Residue frames relative to the residue before (quaternion, step in Angstrom):
aa qw qx qy qz dx dy dz
K 1.0000 0.0000 0.0000 0.0000 0.00 0.00 0.00
L 0.1724 -0.8348 0.5070 0.1278 3.64 -0.30 1.12
V 0.7427 0.2982 -0.1703 0.5749 3.63 1.14 -0.63
S 0.2615 -0.7585 0.5744 0.1624 3.57 -0.80 0.99
T 0.3886 -0.7096 0.5378 0.2373 3.49 -1.03 0.77
G 0.5935 -0.5892 0.3566 0.4164 3.57 1.21 0.05
P 0.6821 -0.4904 0.3353 0.4264 3.55 -1.25 0.18
E 0.3217 -0.7525 0.5415 0.1924 3.55 -1.15 0.56
V 0.0751 0.7918 -0.5985 0.0960 3.60 -0.52 1.02
S 0.4392 -0.7055 0.4915 0.2603 3.54 -0.87 1.01
A 0.6008 -0.5779 0.4021 0.3786 3.64 -1.11 0.49
S 0.6152 0.5517 -0.3703 0.4244 3.57 1.14 -0.58
R 0.6046 0.5239 -0.3879 0.4578 3.65 1.12 -0.40
I 0.5554 0.5713 -0.4253 0.4293 3.66 1.07 -0.47
D 0.6065 0.5946 -0.3500 0.3953 3.61 1.10 -0.80
C 0.6066 0.5691 -0.3680 0.4156 3.63 1.14 -0.44
L 0.5727 0.5780 -0.3892 0.4319 3.62 1.22 -0.22
S 0.5095 -0.6231 0.5118 0.3004 3.49 -1.29 0.81
N 0.6809 -0.4674 0.3360 0.4527 3.62 -1.15 0.27
R 0.6803 0.4722 -0.3041 0.4709 3.62 0.89 -0.95
E 0.6299 0.5266 -0.3516 0.4499 3.60 0.94 -0.74
L 0.6327 0.5287 -0.3111 0.4725 3.57 1.06 -0.86
E 0.6127 0.5365 -0.3364 0.4728 3.61 1.00 -0.83
V 0.6912 0.4647 -0.2830 0.4755 3.59 0.77 -1.01
F 0.6448 0.5345 -0.3023 0.4551 3.58 0.96 -0.78
D 0.6416 0.5067 -0.2970 0.4934 3.57 1.07 -0.76
L 0.6734 0.4677 -0.3111 0.4806 3.60 0.95 -0.86
I 0.5842 0.5476 -0.3884 0.4561 3.62 1.07 -0.61
G 0.6985 0.5066 -0.2595 0.4337 3.55 0.97 -0.93
Q 0.6338 0.4853 -0.2953 0.5249 3.49 1.37 -0.39
G 0.6153 -0.6013 0.3335 0.3854 3.62 1.22 0.15
Y 0.4661 0.6651 -0.4764 0.3368 3.61 1.14 0.22
G 0.3679 -0.6996 0.5678 0.2300 3.59 -1.15 0.76
T 0.7520 -0.4301 0.2787 0.4145 3.49 -1.35 0.22
R 0.6679 0.4792 -0.2836 0.4937 3.63 0.99 -0.88
Q 0.6660 0.4711 -0.3397 0.4681 3.60 0.84 -0.63
I 0.6145 0.5343 -0.3419 0.4690 3.56 1.04 -0.73
S 0.6381 0.5282 -0.3194 0.4601 3.56 0.92 -0.95
E 0.7026 0.4388 -0.3081 0.4679 3.60 0.76 -0.85
R 0.6640 0.5217 -0.3301 0.4219 3.58 0.93 -0.80
L 0.7545 0.3718 -0.1871 0.5075 3.59 1.08 -0.83
R 0.3396 -0.7626 0.4579 0.3056 3.53 1.44 -0.09
L 0.4391 0.6170 -0.5110 0.4066 3.53 0.80 1.21
S 0.5668 -0.5629 0.4467 0.4029 3.54 -1.29 0.31
V 0.6429 -0.5080 0.3997 0.4109 3.58 -1.28 0.36
K 0.6403 0.5606 -0.2848 0.4412 3.48 1.07 -0.89
T 0.6266 0.5148 -0.3240 0.4872 3.57 1.10 -0.72
V 0.6612 0.4929 -0.3173 0.4682 3.59 0.92 -0.88
E 0.6366 0.5187 -0.3404 0.4581 3.59 0.98 -0.80
T 0.6094 0.5474 -0.3359 0.4649 3.58 1.12 -0.69
Y 0.6584 0.4955 -0.3028 0.4788 3.58 0.91 -0.94
R 0.6458 0.4992 -0.3502 0.4595 3.58 0.91 -0.75
A 0.6251 0.5353 -0.3336 0.4598 3.62 0.93 -0.80
H 0.6599 0.5132 -0.2859 0.4683 3.59 0.97 -0.88
I 0.6469 0.5138 -0.3128 0.4687 3.58 0.98 -0.81
K 0.6330 0.5385 -0.2981 0.4696 3.53 1.04 -1.00
E 0.6872 0.4883 -0.2822 0.4578 3.55 0.87 -0.86
K 0.6863 0.4976 -0.2803 0.4504 3.55 0.91 -1.03
L 0.7599 0.3601 -0.1837 0.5091 3.56 1.00 -0.80
N 0.4332 -0.7522 0.4172 0.2693 3.59 1.41 0.31
F 0.3162 0.7079 -0.5593 0.2934 3.66 0.85 1.03
A 0.4814 -0.6809 0.4929 0.2482 3.53 -1.04 0.95
N 0.8286 -0.0015 0.0653 0.5560 3.61 0.92 -0.75
A 0.6963 -0.4747 0.3339 0.4223 3.56 -1.34 0.18
S 0.5718 0.5963 -0.3793 0.4166 3.66 1.06 -0.60
E 0.6787 0.4820 -0.2988 0.4667 3.56 0.94 -0.93
L 0.6019 0.5651 -0.3444 0.4471 3.55 1.10 -0.84
L 0.6824 0.5129 -0.2811 0.4385 3.52 0.86 -1.15
Q 0.6545 0.5282 -0.3176 0.4379 3.57 0.92 -1.01
Y 0.7084 0.4594 -0.2865 0.4529 3.54 0.78 -0.98
A 0.6377 0.5406 -0.3456 0.4262 3.59 0.98 -0.90
I 0.6308 0.5476 -0.3033 0.4584 3.55 1.05 -0.78
R 0.6525 0.4920 -0.2778 0.5050 3.60 0.99 -0.90
W 0.6647 0.5038 -0.3187 0.4502 3.55 0.88 -0.87
V 0.6375 0.5138 -0.3266 0.4722 3.63 0.90 -0.91
N 0.6665 0.5218 -0.3018 0.4387 3.55 0.86 -0.89
S 0.6719 0.4895 -0.2875 0.4757 3.51 1.06 -0.82
Q 0.5902 0.5515 -0.3486 0.4754 3.60 1.17 -0.57
D 0.6456 0.5390 -0.3212 0.4352 3.57 0.99 -0.83
K 0.6895 0.4813 -0.2482 0.4810 3.56 1.09 -0.73
G 0.6518 0.5378 -0.2952 0.4458 3.54 1.20 -0.56
């Protein structure tokens, strides 16, 4: 398989995220970087990095690339729903 479809995570696992983590996750999926998210949510960059780490841990992503891939797919699926 040459092209990965990205990590698979059930929607029920998204429910384990806090409201703020979900907000950060959504912005990641919209293509915002850490600094942009920090400015938009009026949080420090370090706080956003902490939220990203919590999201990766809760959803069992190995790295930031998996997080980004899934966040984009999740945002796109929300737009269709």
